[in-house]
N, C-alpha and C positions, 0 to 999 in steps of 0.2 A: 261386240270386240270388234266387229268390221265397222260399225257405225262410229266407234269409239275414235278407230283409227283414220277415218276420211274427215271428222269434225277437228281433230286435232289440225291435217292437212290444210284444212280450210282455214282454221285460225292462222296459221304459219302464213298461207300465200298472203292471206290479209293485214297482216304486219308488215309483210314483204315488202306491201305494195304502199302503206303509210310511210316507212322509211323513206320511202323514193322521192313521195311526192314530199315530205317534208324535207331534205337535202336539195331537193330542186330550188323549193320556196326560200330557203335560206342562202343559198347562192343567188338569187335574184330577187333581193328585198326593198320591195320601190320607196320602202322610208329607209335605206341605208345612208345615213352622213355621208356626204361628199362622194355619194355615185348616181341614185338617180333623184332625191330631193329636188326639188325646184325644175324639173324637166319637164316636158309636155312629151318627150320621146326619147331612146335612150341615147344620149350625147346631144339633145337638142335643147338649150334654155327655153325655159318657156315665156312666152314674150311680156316684156312690162309697157304700159299703157301710161299714153301722158296726155292730159286734160286739154283738148283746144280753148282757143278765146271764144266768146259767147257766140253760137250758131255755127260755128264749127265743129267738125266732128274729130273724136280723139285719133289717136292716131299708135300705132305699134313702135315702138324703139327696143334698140340693142344695150346693151348694160355696158357699151362704150358711150353712147349716146347720153345714157342718164347721168353717166359719169361727169361727164363733160356738163351738163346743166346745172351741176355744184357749183361751178365756177363762173356763174352766168353775172356779168356787169351791167351796173346801171348804164343807160346810152343818152347822147342830148335829148332826144326825143321825151324820155323819161323824164330829165330836169323839166324840160320846157311847159311840158304836161301839169307836172305838180307846180311850179311857179304859178303858171297860168291861173292853177285852178284854186289856187290861195286868191288871187283880186276877185275871182268869179263869184267863189264863195262868200267875200268878205262884202262884195255888191247887195247879196241876197240875203245877209242879216240887215243893211240899211234899209231894205222894203220892207223887211217886217218891222222894223223901228218904228217906222211912218205908220205900219198898221196901225199898233197899238194905242196909236194918240190918234187915230181917224176914223175908226170900223170897230162897230158894235154887235156885229155879226159873231156869233159864237164859233160855227164852222170855220170862218177863216181865222179866227183869231186860235183854234185849237190847229188850224195846219200851219199856220205861222209858228208858233210851239215848236210843233215838230221839224220845222227846218232849222230852227234856231239850234234845237240841240244837235240836231246830227249834222250839220253844216259847222257850228263852232267844234265841236270834238274833230270833225275831220280837217280841219285848217290846225289843228294842234300836231295832227299825226302825221300832216305835210310836212309843216317845218321842222318837227323830230325828222321826218325821213333826210329833208334836205342838209339838214346842222349835222346828219352821223356821215355822211357821202360829200360833205366840206364843201356844200354846193351853196349858192348865195338863197339867200331865204329874205324873200319881200315883205313888206310890211304891209297888212290890211290896208292901206291907206291909198298905197302907191300905187292904184289904179285909178287914181283922180291927178296924177303929175300930167303936166301939159305936156302931149303928143304923145300920149301911151297909148298902144294900140289895144281896144277892148278885142276881148276873147266873145266868140260865137255867144250869142245871144243877150250879152249884156247891154243895160240899156246906157244910152247917151245922156251926158249933162242937161240936153234940153228933155230929154223923157225922163229922165230923174225928177224934174222942175216940174213938170205937168204931174205926176204921179204924188208930187209933196203939194202940189196946189188944190187937188181933187178932195170931196168930201163926200160922206155918206155913202150912196150904191154908186157915185158916179167912182168913188175910191175903190168901194170892191169891186165892180166891174175892171178899173183899170187896172188893178192889182193883180185880178187874176190872168187878164189879157199879158199882160208883162212878166209875170212870171210864168206862163207856159211857155213864153219865147225864151228867158232865161234857160230854165229846164232844158229846152232842145237843143239849147246852144251847148249845154253840160253835154248831153250826148253827143252832140257831133265833135265836140273836145276829144270822148273816148274812141269814138270811132275813127280820127286821123290817128291816137295813139297806135289801136289798133292795127292799122293798115303801114305804121312804120314800122321798115325791116330791123329784126331785133331788137324793139321797145317791147314794155311791157312781158319782159321776162322772169323779172323777180318776182315772187311768190307775194309778196305783199303789193306793189304798186298792182299787179295781175289781181286781185282777190279787191281792192280797192277803186279800183276802175270797172270792173263788173259790177260791183254794189251799187256804183253812178248810173250805170244804165239801167238797173234793175227798182233802183229804189224811185228816182228823179220818174223815169217812165209811168211807175204806179201812181206818183204824183201830178202828173200830167192826167192822169184819165180822172183822177179824182177832180184835180181843177176845172176840168171841161164839164162835168158832171155838177158841180159847183154855179159854174157860171149858165149853163142852163136854167139850174133853178133861179138864180138872179133874172135872167130874162123872164119868166113867169111870172115870178111876180107882179 
């Protein structure tokens, strides 16, 4: 009989402890809507992370800063970059057109096809970006106009004439030399854009500019290898 009483008292004590713990858990529910969800500590909002430009670290921003980002507008530097890059890409397509007529090297022809597809698509994107924002849209041949300032890496009329006059392996060598220079100029344009205060904050232009650096840097490496192969023939 004594054993049964002790067992009953033990069970009663255990039940009381269990109920007390349950009540405390319900009072501070870490997933209770509107109370603790999304907080790193009680009453402290969890930090939001904003990605940085290529080569730069991300940073924590407040909710207020994140809200402000939704209203970001394009800048004069953004417009100048898009307008200048249209002419820059257009000249690259002129260079690949010459290549199809003058080179039979399959590797360099495949490179030209990649440049054609990617840069023609990007020209259409940049033109659409400018139209939506009611900004001036340059034509693909505007960079030929007298007195037009060429973007970094673009070939002068004399250099384009030199390329057009070359044939065979001399053309392949000169094409690689000039297209490497051309791509390096595009990378410089992006770096100048990112260095402009307030520029490249719109997601579309930020992503495009970042892709230009990644894609054209990769192609520069590839063309340097091809140039080495050509020199060793």
